[in-house]
N, C-alpha and C positions, 0 to 999 in steps of 0.2 A: 597441433594447427601452428601452436604459436613459433614451434620449433620449422614450420614451413615457412612461417614471415621471415625469421630470421636467414634463410635460405634463400630465400627468392635473390634478396641482394647481390649476395655471393655468386648468385649463378648467372646474374646479369652483369657483372661486371664481368667475370668470364668468357659470356658469350660478347666479351668486348663492347658492350651496351647496345647490343644489337634493338631498333627500336627505338631509342633514346630513353627520354625521362618519362616517355608516355607509355612506353613499355612497363618500367621499373612500377610507374604508380599503378597503372591496371594491374598489374601481378598484386600489389600490396591490396587494392580495390578488395581483391577476390579472396585473399587470405582473412581481411578484414573482415567480411561476409562469412564465412566459416567460421572463425573463431567467435562470431556475434552468434550464431545458430547453437555454437557445441555450448558456449556459457549460459547463454537463453534458457538452456534445456535444464541446468542444475536443479532449479527445484519441481520439477516437474519429476525428473528424472527421483530426485530426494526423495519427494513426498509417496512418489509409487515402492521404490524397493527400499528405503531406510538407508542409502549410503551412510559410512562412515565420516561423516565429516565433524569439523568443530563449530562450535557455535556463531563464530564472525564467518564461517566459510562463504555462506550463500552472501552474505555483504560483501564479501572479496571479489566473487564473480561479479554482482552488480557491477562494483568499479569496473572490473575488466570491459561489461558489455558496454557500460559509458563512455568510455577511452574508444573501443573498438568502433562504436555507432558516431562519434564526432569524428572520427578520422574517417568512416566511412562517407557521411554527409560532405566533407572539405574536398574528398579525392570524386565523387564524385560530381559535385559541383564544378572542380577543377578542370574535370575531363569531358563535362559535356558539352562544349563545342568542338572538342576533339572528335568525338563522336558524332556530334552531326555532318563535322565535315568528310568523315570515313562514309558517313551513309552516304553525301551528297554527292560523292565520286564514284562511290561504287552503285548507285542507283541512277543512272543517266536517264531511265525512263520516269525517275519521278522529278529529278532536277530538272528538267527542260517542260514538265507539266504546268501550263498555266502561267501562276506567280511564282511558282514554287523557286526558282532562282532569287526572286527580290525577297522572298519571305526567310527561305536558309540568310541569306548575307543578312536582314537586319537581326536574325536570332543569334550569327555567330559571333557578327562582329560587337553585338550587346554583351554578350556572356565571356567572350575574350577579357574584357575588362573591369568586369562587376562579378567576377566568381567568388573575391575575399567576402563582397558586400552581401552577394546572394548565401555564402556559405555561413556567414554570422548572423544572418536572418532567419536562415532554415533552423539553426540551432535555437534561437530564440523562439521560434514557435514549436519546438518541439517543448521547450520550456513552461511555456506558456499552453500548450495542451495535456500536457502531463497534471500542470496545477489546477485545470477546468477537472480533469479524471480524479485527481488525488483528492481536492476537498471534499466531496459525498462520500469518500471513500473513508480517510480520518473522523469526518465529523459522526457519520453515521457510524462507527468503530465506537468511538469515545459515548455517543448516546448509549448504545446498545450494553458498553459496559458498565456503564451510569446504573442499569437493572442490574446489574451482577453484583457490584460495590455497594448498593444501597436497599439491598433488600430487606432491613431490620434499620429500626428508629435509631438505637445506639447499640453498635457492635464493637466488642471486644475483645482483642486475641494477642495472643505471642507467640515468640519464637525463640527455640532454644539454641539457633545457629552459635551464638559465643560465648556458650556454656560448657564449661569441662568438667563437672564436679555435679552427680546425679544429687547431691545435698541439694544445689543452687535452683532446682529445678522450680517453677512457680506452684504454688499451690491453692493462692487466695481467690479470694469469693467475690471482690471489686465492691465490699459493702457503701463504700464511700460515691457510687454510684447512683445503689440504693435510696443512701440517706439525700442524695440530691433530688433525686425525684421527688421524693414524700415532703421533702421541706417546700419542692417548688410546688406542689400539686397537681405534678404529669402523673396519669392515671396509668398505669400497666395492664395492657392486653393481653402480653405474651412475655415469658422469661425462663432463659435455660441458660446455665451454666455447667460448661462439661469440658472434660478433661480429652484431648487426642496422646494415642497411645503407641509405644514400639512395640511390634510385633514379639522382635526379639530382644532383651538386654543389651547384646553381645554391638545390635545395630546404633546404640546411643554416639559412638567413635565415629560413626560414618560421616564424614563431613565433604566428601569430593560434591562441586558440582555438579547437576545434571544426573547424581547419584544419590540422593538423599534418600532415606526409605520412606517406605507407602506405609503412612499412618492410619491406627485406627481408631474410630468410636465404638461406644456401647449402645448397642441394638436400643435399649431404652432413652440414652440421650438421641439418636437419631430421629428415633419416633418423634420423642417432644419437640423437634426444632420442624420436621415434616406437619405437624400438627399445627405449630404458629403460621406455616407458610400455608396453612391448606389443603395438605395431601392427605393421603391415607397413610395408616400407617401399615409396616410389614413385618411379618415374621420369618424367625429363622427357627429352624430344628435344633438339637443339640451336635455340637459338632460341625456344623456349617458355618458359611459365610458370605457375604456378598458384598458388590463393590458397589461405591456411588461416582459419578463422574462430572468432571468440570466440564462444562458447554463447547468450550474450546478444544476439547479433544475429539479427534477422529472416530470414522467406523474402525478404520484400519488399524487404529493405535488401539482401539479396545480392545477387538478382537483376536489382535495379536497379544496383548496382554494376558486375556482369559485364556487362551489357546495355551502358554505357557505355563500359567499359574492356575492349574485345576485344584489344587492343594496348596498350602500355606504351612512352614511350621514356625509357631508360638510358645513361648515359652510354658505355655499352658498344655500344650499337646501339637496334634495336626488338624488343621481344620481343612472340610474340603466343598467345592463349591456348590452352592446353593442351585436348585432347578433355577432359578429365578437369579442368575449372577451378576447383572446389573441393574443400577436405578439412573437416569438423567435428571431426573426432577432438578433445577435449580435449586442449591441452597447456600448461594454465597462461595465468594472465591478464597476464604479465610478460613475454610475447615480443612484445607489440604496442608501437608508438610510442604517444604521450601522445593523448589523446581518439580512438583508430580502432579498429577493431572486425577489420580484416581486416589479413592479414600476406602480403607477397607470398612466393613460391618461387622462386629465379634458379639456373640453373645456376651450378656453381662460377665459371667460368672468365668468367663476366657480373662474379659479386660481386668477384673478385679486381680489378677495375677502378671499383669504387663506394669510396665513401666512408663508411668503419664508423663510425659514430658512438655505440654502445651495448655495451656488453662484458657477456653473461650468463653466468652457471655455474649450470649443474644437477647435484645429485648425489644420488642414493638408494643407503642403505646397506641392509648384508643384515641389518640389525637397527634396531628405532627407538631413536635417540639419548634417553639420560636425559634428565630436565628439567634435571639440574644442569650435564650437558655442554652442554646447547640454550643455557642463561644464560650460562654461560662463554664459549661460544664468539661467541653473539650479541655481550658486553660487549667480547671481544674484537679481533673485526671491526669495531665503529664505533669503536672506539679507533684503530686502522690508518685504517678508510676511515670519514670523518665523513658526517652524512647531507647534508651540503653544503660540499663541498672547497673550495679556494681559489680554484681552476682553474674553479670552476662546475659539476661535475659532482656529480649528486646520485647516493649509495650506498645499497642498500638489502641486505638479508638476513632472508630469512623461512626459521625451521625450523618442519616440522610439529606437532613437540611441543610448543613455545611456542604455535603457533597453534591447535591443538586443545583446550588447555587452556584458551585464554583465549576461545576463542568459544563453548565448553560454557558455561563458568561467566558470560560475559555474556549467554548464550542463556538460563542458568537464572534471572538476576534480571530480564530483560525481561520473561519469562512470567510469572514472578511478580508482579512489579507490576502489570502489566497486565492482569491476570487478579483479582488482588484487587482494583485499582482497578473491574473491572466489575462484580466483583459487589457491592461496599459501594452503588457510585452504583444498582445495579439493586436491591439491596433497600432503601435510604433511597428511594428512588422509590415502590415498591410499597407501600410503608409507610406513606408520606403518603398515597397514593391509598385506602388504608384508611383509615385514621384520621381521613381528612376524614369518610368517613361515618358513623362509628363513635363519633365524640366529640357528633355531634348525634342519640345517641341517643335521650335522652329527648323531643324534639321529633319525631322519628319515631314515637316511641309514644304518643301522641296521636294523631298523625294519620292512624295506620293504626287506629287505636280508633276514630274516625269511621267509618272504610270497614266495621267491622266491624258497626257499631251501625247504618248504612243496610244491611244485610243482604249485604253483600259475603261468598263464601265465601273459606275458609281458602286453597284451592287457586288460586284466581286472584290471590288477596293474593303467595302464594308466587314465582306467576308475575310479578307488578307486581316483587317483589323481587329476581327474575332478572334482569327487563328494566331496572331503574334503575342495579344492580351493571352487569350488562353495558354500558351507555351509560359511566358513569363510569369504568370500567376499560377501556371498549375504546377510545373515543373518544381520549386522550393515546397510549393503546400504537399504535394505527392509524396516527395523527399520525406518532408515532416512528419505527414501522416505515417506512414509505413514506418519509420523511426519510430515515431512515439507508439506505435501498435506493439512494437518488439518491446519497449519499456514499459508501457501500461499491463502488457500480460505478464512480462515478468515479475512486477509490482504486486499482479493480483494474487500469482501464486505464492508468493512470498507470504500473504496476509489470506490465504484462501480459507484456513478455519478458524480466524476473527470475522471474516466475512460471513460465513456460513454460520457461526454461534450467535454475533452481535447485531447483523444488519440482513442478511437473507439473500442470495443472488439476484432474485428475481425485483425485490426493492431496490437495488443499486442499478442491474440495468436498465430499469424505467428513468430513473434519474440520471446516466450517462447518458439516455436517448435524447433525454428533454435538453441537456448541454452540448452533444451536438446538434440538436437543431437548432439552437443560439447560435454555435460555431457557423455550421453551414449559410444562417440567414447573414451573419456580419459580412461574411465571404461574398455574398449575393452582394448585398449593399454597396460593396468596395468597388467590386469587380466593375457593376453598372456602372458606379460611379465616373469613374477609372474611363470606361468606356466611350459615356458619352463626352467626357471633357478633350478625348484622345483625340475623337471623331470631328470636335468643334476646332479641336487645335492643328488639323491637318485640312482644313476648310470644308469638312463636308459635315452637314446640318444632319443631327439626327434621322431625318425622313429622307436622306440620301440625296438633298439638292446642297450643291456646290457654292461655298459660300463664298465670298468676294476676297480675293488676298489684301 
């Protein structure tokens, strides 16, 4: 597709510029449309066929989509007057019907001198519409993700990504946290300290991004976590294993993984997939190895023979920890267990109180900033469209007075005004809506897993419907106010009476 875009100017030059600049731009417009369709289909194809794309490839295609769409907007609005001229010349039956000749003259003359302004307005409208739609997606994502991040009042976890010697792997029980809770009289309702293991010791040195080995948890530790969260315990027969999945994992990813891993090789022998192969009850996001969405569940006897690489501790308290105590505990923990220790172990602590406060504050700022920016941009664009018609009121007043002298009835003049404003508002808004739909669909496809896991498409669609209704109401208000002012400017009252000049 992009090769076609490069070849078309060469072909145009070889044909001795047949059709002029309009032909060149029309061809590039078609190429841009095809390129947009091809690039915008990448997330859907990647989700369906698991294409071998790098981690940033989808974002690169998004950049291609944005560039193509901006060019498409500018080219389409630049050529709009040419398209209308061609239609007028090619359809005499429409050109001379009623007041169409006057109508075409009004629109074509205005478009030919305001195409740049219209293009900038349309691009700004696209940004405004995207901000309106993206705000509930991002805020809902953050809010849903908060539930996954703050499932426990105190959540301690470690990572071995920078550890290169087995002797440096963590084995602490974080007793300082126990002492702090006891000292501050914070009663504990549930407490589980556990290790995460590698099925095979040789996997310890596998540090390729997105290819980290899947970690394993002992059955007793897994059941202890489930009991803390109010889930039922599970059982495994000797020689069997099961899997635990993140909320963000898709059904296709899960089914593909289970189909490819009916057995697992471990340092304690081969394990076979259980009759109940997977569990989806959320247990938080820190119980998984880096860049993985699945956790193995092995019998305790098997885990005893494997290498523990991460050490976690989850605590639930009978009452929520106060903000001051949470800040104090976090500071005390980081002083004892730095984010990156000398041994290479990465320690982290999450407290539900702090997570909830920071996320809600961040959501408020994000939503307020995006919606405020969207409203401001939308108002600016609609005001520009309105003023472009109203500023030439004197010229329009003379033109429409000529129509009246020719015997054109006020009702037909009113319909002519409505058509003119409909095209003037409708063209940039329709183009902006079409382009926004491409951008929004692409965006929703890239975060479809997060929407499914943390928001739900039903809830999101309801929020988008409300947002769309507000936008339509704003557009109607601007259109009606412009229509009334325009009719007054050309000497016609809203009820059809001719106003004195």
